[in-house]
C-alpha positions, -999 to 999 in steps of 0.1 A, spaced: 318 173 522 316 197 493 315 233 504 296 263 482 336 274 481 350 242 463 320 239 440 322 276 426 370 270 423 356 238 405 335 262 385 363 282 379 385 257 367 360 241 341 354 277 325 392 278 320 396 243 309 367 256 283 385 284 274 414 264 266 392 245 240 379 272 227 403 268 193 388 235 190 352 251 187 353 281 169 363 263 137 346 278 108 342 237 92 321 230 124 283 237 124 264 252 154 240 224 163 277 202 158 293 226 181 261 223 211 264 187 208 304 188 217 297 211 243 268 190 257 293 157 252 322 174 265 322 195 291 285 195 306 297 161 322 329 177 335 301 207 353 276 183 362 301 157 382 287 144 411 257 166 409 233 137 422 243 146 457 248 184 458 220 202 476 218 236 454 210 268 471 196 295 449 230 313 445 244 284 431 222 281 406 226 315 396 262 309 392 254 277 370 229 295 347 254 324 343 280 300 332 261 281 310 247 313 291 288 328 294 292 298 275 270 299 250 275 335 243 313 323 237 302 301 215 281 322 195 312 351 197 289 378 208 307 403 220 297 416 259 291 451 242 261 438 223 226 439 235 211 404 233 191 393 256 195 355 273 164 344 254 176 351 218 208 333 229 187 305 235 169 306 209 195 306 185 217 280 198 181 258 207 193 234 234 170 206 240 178 205 275 194 231 297 224 224 320 200 226 349 173 204 337 199 180 328 214 183 364 173 180 382 172 148 356 202 134 372 190 140 410 151 123 402 164 95 385 190 90 417 160 96 439 142 72 422 165 45 422 174 48 459 137 51 469 133 16 450 163 -2 472 148 -17 502 172 -19 530 201 4 522 224 27 540 220 56 516 183 57 516 178 53 559 205 82 552 183 103 526 151 100 548 169 112 578 166 77 599 198 85 617 186 89 657 205 116 674 204 153 683 216 183 662 228 216 671 209 244 677 210 268 650 189 276 616 177 246 603 201 231 569 186 226 536 185 187 531 190 171 497 155 155 497 138 189 505 151 199 468 135 172 454 100 177 472 104 212 467 110 203 424 80 181 423 59 197 443 44 169 464 48 153 499 69 122 505 48 100 506 31 111 471 70 108 458 71 75 470 41 64 453 49 77 422 85 63 425 78 24 426 56 31 394 88 25 373 74 38 342 50 66 355 84 78 376 101 79 342 73 100 324 76 124 351 116 129 353 110 133 315 81 158 317 97 179 343 134 178 323 119 195 294 98 220 311 135 233 322 151 245 286 
């Protein structure tokens, strides 16, 4: 089980790895769009490793957004004393999709893949088909709750949408584009 402390430690280690490669990305001969593509190809997959299975809470989401904007500001060499808004930084970088949007896309694609499978253990676990009693305490946030909250649909409506493969791909693409 991946805890929040482990995720936070991994985020700090990734930040350290990115600062070690700053000399490559701050080379004057490389244009800004090329640098953006390099960051998306080299660093974002490291940050997103295994994100399909994460249950993401609000604090972790804010930490990830902060990390992404920290790196875009570092790439643009904006000093911390400059009073520039996050929107102006994102407008200058103009990424097609944010880190959170790419993670959301992977999570929704994984959900669609699991729901289309006939009899798989992963699907049974995801839908909560394992019997037994749980401890008495506050109800935990489930992975499936994150998916249903993103789409603002109940599980039966999501099931119908997933079974239509082209419709599901279009819905995932539409949601991902809205998270820029």
